[in-house]
C-alpha positions as CSV (number, residue, x, y, z in Angstrom):
1,M,8.8,-2.2,24.0
2,I,9.3,-4.1,20.7
3,F,6.4,-4.8,18.3
4,L,6.8,-7.5,15.7
5,G,4.7,-7.5,12.5
6,A,4.5,-9.9,9.6
7,G,7.7,-8.6,8.1
8,A,9.6,-9.9,11.2
9,S,8.6,-13.5,10.4
10,A,9.3,-13.3,6.6
11,C,12.9,-14.2,7.1
12,F,11.8,-17.7,8.3
13,G,10.0,-18.2,4.9
14,I,6.6,-17.3,6.2
15,P,4.6,-15.4,3.5
16,T,3.7,-11.8,4.1
17,T,0.1,-10.6,3.5
18,P,0.5,-10.0,-0.3
19,D,1.8,-13.6,-0.9
20,L,-0.9,-15.1,1.3
21,T,-3.6,-13.0,-0.4
22,K,-2.5,-14.4,-3.9
23,E,-2.8,-18.0,-2.7
24,I,-6.1,-17.5,-1.0
25,S,-7.5,-15.6,-3.9
26,K,-6.7,-18.5,-6.2
27,K,-8.5,-20.8,-3.9
28,L,-11.6,-18.6,-3.9
29,E,-11.3,-18.1,-7.7
30,K,-11.8,-21.8,-8.2
31,T,-14.9,-22.1,-6.0
32,N,-16.7,-18.8,-6.5
33,L,-15.3,-16.4,-9.1
34,A,-18.3,-14.1,-9.1
35,L,-18.0,-13.6,-5.4
36,L,-14.3,-12.8,-5.7
37,K,-15.0,-10.2,-8.4
38,D,-17.7,-8.5,-6.3
39,I,-15.4,-8.4,-3.2
40,T,-12.6,-6.9,-5.3
41,V,-14.9,-4.1,-6.7
42,F,-16.4,-3.5,-3.2
43,L,-13.0,-3.1,-1.5
44,E,-11.7,-0.8,-4.3
45,D,-14.8,1.4,-4.1
46,S,-14.6,1.5,-0.3
47,H,-10.9,2.4,-0.4
48,R,-10.0,-0.7,1.5
49,D,-7.0,-3.0,1.1
50,Y,-7.5,-6.1,-1.0
51,D,-5.9,-8.6,1.3
52,F,-6.7,-12.1,2.7
53,E,-7.7,-10.6,6.0
54,N,-10.5,-8.5,4.5
55,L,-11.5,-11.4,2.2
56,L,-11.8,-13.6,5.2
57,T,-13.8,-11.1,7.2
58,I,-16.3,-10.6,4.4
59,L,-16.7,-14.3,4.1
60,T,-17.2,-14.6,7.8
61,A,-19.9,-11.9,7.8
62,L,-21.7,-13.6,4.9
63,N,-21.5,-16.9,6.7
64,N,-22.8,-15.5,10.0
65,Q,-23.2,-11.8,10.6
66,N,-23.0,-12.2,14.4
67,D,-19.3,-13.3,14.1
68,V,-18.2,-9.9,12.9
69,D,-18.7,-6.6,14.8
70,R,-21.8,-4.8,13.5
71,N,-19.9,-1.6,12.9
72,H,-17.4,-3.3,10.6
73,F,-17.5,-2.4,6.9
74,S,-18.0,-6.0,5.8
75,H,-21.7,-5.7,6.8
76,N,-22.1,-3.1,4.0
77,F,-21.0,-5.8,1.6
78,V,-23.6,-8.3,3.0
79,S,-26.4,-5.7,2.6
80,I,-25.4,-4.8,-0.9
81,Y,-24.7,-8.4,-2.2
82,T,-27.4,-10.4,-0.5
83,K,-27.2,-12.9,-3.3
84,H,-23.9,-14.2,-1.9
85,Q,-25.2,-15.0,1.6
86,K,-24.8,-18.8,2.2
87,D,-22.7,-21.2,4.2
88,Y,-19.0,-20.6,3.7
89,T,-17.7,-22.7,6.6
90,S,-15.8,-25.0,4.3
91,I,-13.8,-22.3,2.5
92,I,-13.2,-20.4,5.8
93,D,-11.7,-23.6,7.2
94,E,-9.5,-24.0,4.1
95,I,-8.3,-20.5,4.5
96,Y,-7.4,-21.1,8.2
97,A,-5.6,-24.3,7.1
98,I,-3.5,-22.4,4.5
99,I,-2.5,-19.7,7.1
100,C,-1.7,-22.3,9.7
101,D,0.3,-24.4,7.2
102,H,2.4,-21.5,6.2
103,C,3.0,-20.3,9.8
104,T,4.2,-23.7,10.9
105,A,5.9,-25.0,7.7
106,P,9.5,-23.8,8.6
107,F,9.3,-25.7,11.9
108,N,7.6,-28.9,10.8
109,S,10.0,-31.6,9.5
110,L,7.1,-33.1,7.4
111,N,6.8,-30.0,5.3
112,D,8.9,-29.3,2.3
113,K,9.6,-25.7,3.5
114,Y,11.1,-27.0,6.7
115,L,14.2,-25.2,7.9
116,K,17.0,-27.5,8.9
117,P,18.5,-26.9,12.3
118,E,21.6,-25.2,11.0
119,D,19.5,-22.9,8.7
120,L,17.2,-22.0,11.6
121,E,20.1,-21.4,13.8
122,S,21.7,-18.9,11.3
123,I,18.4,-17.0,11.1
124,F,18.0,-16.9,14.9
125,Q,21.6,-15.4,15.2
126,I,20.8,-12.4,13.2
127,T,17.2,-11.9,14.4
128,Y,16.1,-12.7,17.9
129,D,19.6,-13.2,19.3
130,S,20.6,-9.7,18.1
131,L,17.2,-8.1,18.8
132,I,16.2,-9.6,22.2
133,G,19.2,-11.6,23.4
134,C,21.9,-9.0,23.3
135,H,19.7,-6.6,25.1
136,Q,19.8,-8.8,28.1
137,I,23.6,-8.1,28.3
138,Y,22.6,-4.6,29.3
139,D,19.9,-5.8,31.7
140,K,17.2,-4.7,29.4
141,N,14.2,-6.9,29.0
142,D,11.9,-5.4,26.5
143,L,8.2,-6.4,26.3
144,I,7.6,-8.2,23.1
145,F,4.2,-7.5,21.5
146,T,3.2,-9.2,18.2
147,T,0.2,-9.6,15.9
148,N,1.9,-12.6,14.2
149,Y,0.6,-16.2,14.5
150,D,3.7,-18.2,14.0
151,P,5.6,-19.9,16.9
152,S,9.1,-18.7,16.0
153,I,9.6,-16.8,19.2
154,E,8.6,-19.7,21.4
155,I,10.9,-22.0,19.5
156,W,13.8,-19.5,19.8
157,C,13.2,-19.4,23.6
158,Q,13.3,-23.2,23.8
159,K,16.6,-23.2,21.9
160,R,18.1,-20.5,24.1
161,F,16.9,-22.0,27.4
162,L,14.8,-19.0,28.1
163,K,11.5,-19.0,29.9
164,C,8.7,-17.6,27.7
165,V,6.1,-15.9,29.8
166,D,3.1,-15.7,27.6
167,G,0.0,-16.0,29.8
168,T,0.1,-19.8,30.1
169,K,1.1,-22.1,32.9
170,D,2.4,-25.7,33.0
171,T,0.0,-28.6,33.3
172,N,0.4,-32.3,34.0
173,N,0.8,-32.8,30.3
174,P,4.3,-31.6,29.2
175,E,3.1,-31.0,25.6
176,I,0.6,-28.4,26.4
177,K,0.2,-25.4,28.7
178,Q,-3.1,-23.9,29.9
179,S,-4.1,-20.3,29.6
180,I,-4.3,-18.3,32.8
181,D,-6.4,-15.2,33.6
182,N,-4.9,-12.3,31.7
183,K,-5.2,-10.0,34.7
184,D,-3.0,-12.3,36.7
185,F,-0.6,-12.7,33.7
186,L,-0.2,-9.0,33.2
187,Q,0.4,-8.4,36.9
188,S,3.2,-11.0,36.9
189,I,5.2,-9.4,34.1
190,K,8.5,-8.0,35.3
191,P,12.0,-7.7,34.0
192,Q,13.9,-10.9,34.7
193,T,17.1,-12.4,33.4
194,N,16.7,-15.3,31.0
195,V,13.0,-14.5,30.7
196,V,11.1,-13.2,27.6
197,N,7.7,-11.5,28.2
198,L,5.6,-12.2,25.1
199,I,2.2,-10.7,24.5
200,R,0.3,-12.0,21.5
201,L,-2.5,-9.6,20.6
202,H,-3.9,-11.9,17.8
203,G,-3.4,-15.4,19.1
204,S,-1.2,-18.2,17.9
205,V,-1.4,-21.2,15.6
206,W,-0.5,-23.3,18.7
207,T,-3.4,-22.1,20.7
208,Y,-6.8,-23.9,20.8
209,E,-10.0,-23.8,22.8
210,A,-10.1,-27.1,24.6
211,T,-13.5,-26.5,26.2
212,S,-15.9,-23.6,26.5
213,D,-13.8,-22.2,29.4
214,K,-10.3,-23.5,28.8
215,I,-7.7,-22.5,26.3
216,I,-4.6,-24.6,25.8
217,K,-1.3,-23.9,24.0
218,F,0.9,-26.6,22.6
219,T,4.6,-26.4,23.5
220,K,6.1,-28.0,20.3
221,P,5.4,-28.4,16.6
222,R,2.7,-30.9,15.6
223,D,5.1,-33.3,14.1
224,R,6.9,-33.7,17.4
225,L,3.8,-34.4,19.6
226,Q,4.1,-37.8,21.1
227,F,0.5,-38.7,21.6
228,V,-1.3,-37.1,18.7
229,D,-4.4,-39.3,19.2
230,I,-5.1,-37.5,22.5
231,Y,-5.4,-34.2,20.7
232,E,-7.2,-35.5,17.6
233,N,-10.5,-33.6,18.3
234,T,-8.7,-30.4,19.4
235,L,-6.4,-30.4,16.3
236,K,-9.5,-30.6,14.0
237,K,-10.6,-27.2,15.3
238,N,-9.3,-23.8,14.0
239,P,-6.8,-22.3,16.3
240,I,-7.7,-19.1,18.2
241,L,-6.7,-16.3,15.9
242,I,-7.9,-12.7,15.6
243,F,-7.5,-11.5,12.1
244,P,-6.9,-7.7,11.7
245,G,-10.2,-7.3,9.9
246,Q,-11.9,-8.4,13.0
247,E,-9.9,-6.4,15.5
248,S,-13.0,-5.1,17.2
249,R,-12.7,-8.3,19.3
250,L,-9.6,-6.9,20.9
251,R,-11.8,-4.3,22.6
252,R,-13.9,-6.8,24.6
253,D,-13.7,-9.9,26.8
254,E,-10.4,-11.3,27.9
255,W,-8.5,-9.9,24.9
256,D,-9.3,-6.3,26.0
257,Q,-7.0,-6.7,28.9
258,L,-4.1,-7.4,26.6
259,Y,-5.1,-4.5,24.3
260,Q,-5.4,-2.0,27.1
261,Y,-2.0,-3.2,28.5
262,F,-0.5,-2.6,25.0
263,K,-1.8,1.0,25.1
264,T,-0.2,1.6,28.5
265,Q,3.2,0.3,27.3
266,L,3.3,2.6,24.3
267,Q,5.7,5.0,26.0
268,G,9.4,5.8,25.9
269,N,11.2,4.1,23.0
270,C,8.9,1.9,20.9
271,L,10.4,-0.2,18.1
272,F,8.1,-1.6,15.4
273,I,9.6,-4.2,13.1
274,G,8.0,-5.3,9.9
275,Y,4.6,-3.8,10.8
276,S,2.6,-2.2,8.1
277,F,0.5,0.2,10.3
278,R,-2.6,-0.7,8.3
279,H,-5.0,-1.2,11.2
280,D,-6.7,1.6,13.2
281,V,-7.0,-0.4,16.4
282,I,-3.1,-0.3,16.6
283,N,-2.6,3.1,15.1
284,E,-4.9,5.1,17.3
285,P,-3.1,4.8,20.6
286,I,0.3,5.2,18.8
287,E,-0.8,8.6,17.4
288,D,-2.3,9.6,20.7
289,N,0.8,8.8,22.7
290,L,3.1,10.5,20.2
291,K,1.0,13.7,20.5
292,S,0.9,13.5,24.3
293,G,4.7,12.9,24.5
294,L,4.4,9.5,26.1
295,I,6.3,8.0,23.1
296,T,9.8,9.5,23.1
297,R,11.0,7.7,19.9
298,L,9.1,5.6,17.5
299,G,11.5,3.3,15.6
300,I,10.4,1.8,12.3
301,L,12.4,-1.0,10.7
302,A,11.0,-1.9,7.4
303,P,12.0,-2.2,3.7
304,N,10.1,1.1,3.1
305,P,9.6,3.1,6.3
306,E,8.0,6.0,4.4
307,E,5.2,3.7,3.2
308,N,4.6,2.6,6.8
309,I,4.6,6.1,8.1
310,G,2.0,7.0,5.4
311,N,-0.2,4.2,6.6
312,L,0.1,5.4,10.2
313,F,-0.6,9.1,9.7
314,Q,-2.8,9.0,6.6
315,G,-1.8,12.5,5.3
316,K,-1.7,14.1,8.8
317,P,1.4,15.9,10.0
318,V,4.3,13.6,10.9
319,P,6.4,14.3,14.0
320,E,9.6,13.7,12.2
321,N,11.7,14.5,15.3
322,K,10.2,11.5,17.1
323,I,10.5,9.0,14.2
324,V,13.6,6.9,13.7
325,K,13.5,5.3,10.2
326,M,15.5,2.2,9.5
327,T,15.4,0.9,5.9
328,A,16.1,-2.8,5.9
329,K,14.5,-6.2,5.9
330,F,14.6,-7.9,9.3
331,G,16.8,-11.0,9.2
332,G,19.5,-9.4,7.1
333,I,22.9,-7.9,8.0
334,N,21.6,-4.5,6.9
335,A,18.9,-4.6,9.6
336,L,21.6,-5.1,12.3
337,K,23.6,-2.2,10.8
338,E,20.6,0.1,11.0
339,L,19.7,-1.0,14.5
340,N,23.3,-0.6,15.6
341,E,23.7,2.9,14.1
342,K,20.3,4.4,14.7
343,W,18.4,2.6,17.5
344,Y,20.8,1.0,20.0
345,P,22.6,4.3,20.6
346,I,19.3,5.7,21.8
347,T,18.1,2.8,23.8
348,V,21.2,1.0,25.2
349,N,24.0,2.3,27.4
350,R,26.9,0.7,25.6
351,K,29.3,-1.2,27.8
352,T,31.5,-2.6,25.0
353,S,33.9,-1.0,22.5
354,S,32.4,0.8,19.6
355,G,34.0,-1.6,17.2
356,Q,32.0,-4.6,18.5
357,T,29.1,-5.4,16.2
358,V,25.6,-6.3,17.3
359,K,26.0,-9.8,15.8
360,H,29.1,-10.4,17.8
361,Q,27.5,-9.2,21.0
362,A,24.6,-11.6,20.3
363,S,27.0,-14.4,19.8
364,V,28.7,-13.7,23.1
365,W,25.3,-13.7,24.8
366,K,24.3,-16.9,23.2
367,N,27.5,-18.7,24.3
368,K,27.1,-17.5,27.8
369,I,23.5,-18.8,27.9
370,E,24.5,-22.2,26.5
371,S,27.4,-22.5,28.9
372,Q,25.0,-22.6,31.8
373,Y,23.2,-25.6,30.3
374,I,25.7,-27.4,28.1
375,K,28.8,-28.5,30.0
């Protein structure tokens, strides 16, 4: 399996947690400096990370305690700083808007951070082509898990004529898909050529609740929707996102099926790219499966793998013989070099000469795919 964290989306120009935290902090600083100061002190005293996810969770608990699990530390803030309890709906909506804007900016031609087709293509060639595409040469079809919200994988699938199986089905409207029961979705997952099995543990900026019992997912960026007026009311809502500070929601309702499936797939060779390992709900099953031997190798590709390992084990013994450290930023040539030298020899039975690079293999795969559709 492959697990993509925020660092895997950074190459598209999508800010990582520290950058988003700075922007959101500035927004809160203008509206309620006293609250921001108290949150900062509280998180420091509680030995919690000062990031936009924890900021948002505390605001959510202050706004409505029922929206956050009762066991979450944010309720301690509410009980200590009762003076800050009031309606924060407006600022919460603004934070959602900031997150959604950044996650969609590279793919929206109306945004000044839009990636032109040639720029996006060059990024795809040294990211998803090399990571997911070239694996299909060897008849490998890794499950892709992610906690990211951006639609980069779906857009890549569209450009590569791949079917993205993500728990949705086609409807009469070609611009949206409708969510299906997760139990049926998980049972339908199987290795197939030209298919990418994608499991989003935290939702997507393209996914909305249409009614109380229906969830829809758009199939294209907002600037390319043909009949925007049809979706006006839907697009005014916040998309369905589960922020890491609220991950207790993963343990119940329809999301629990995805989370439980994630735990069952943590076996064999597991590659984590750009993931910080800062969240217990993801860390716990990783540690358990490393101890039990279900995970044979845990690959970590990140600018500083040691920091990620520290977040995962929190001072506990590290099974060094099971960890494959790859020091690089995803989206750069060094990442391909690290994967080629340290990860693919473990996971792929090479069928090409040793001198053939990952990037070249990916290019061969891309041309083969395109030749089926472009004559």
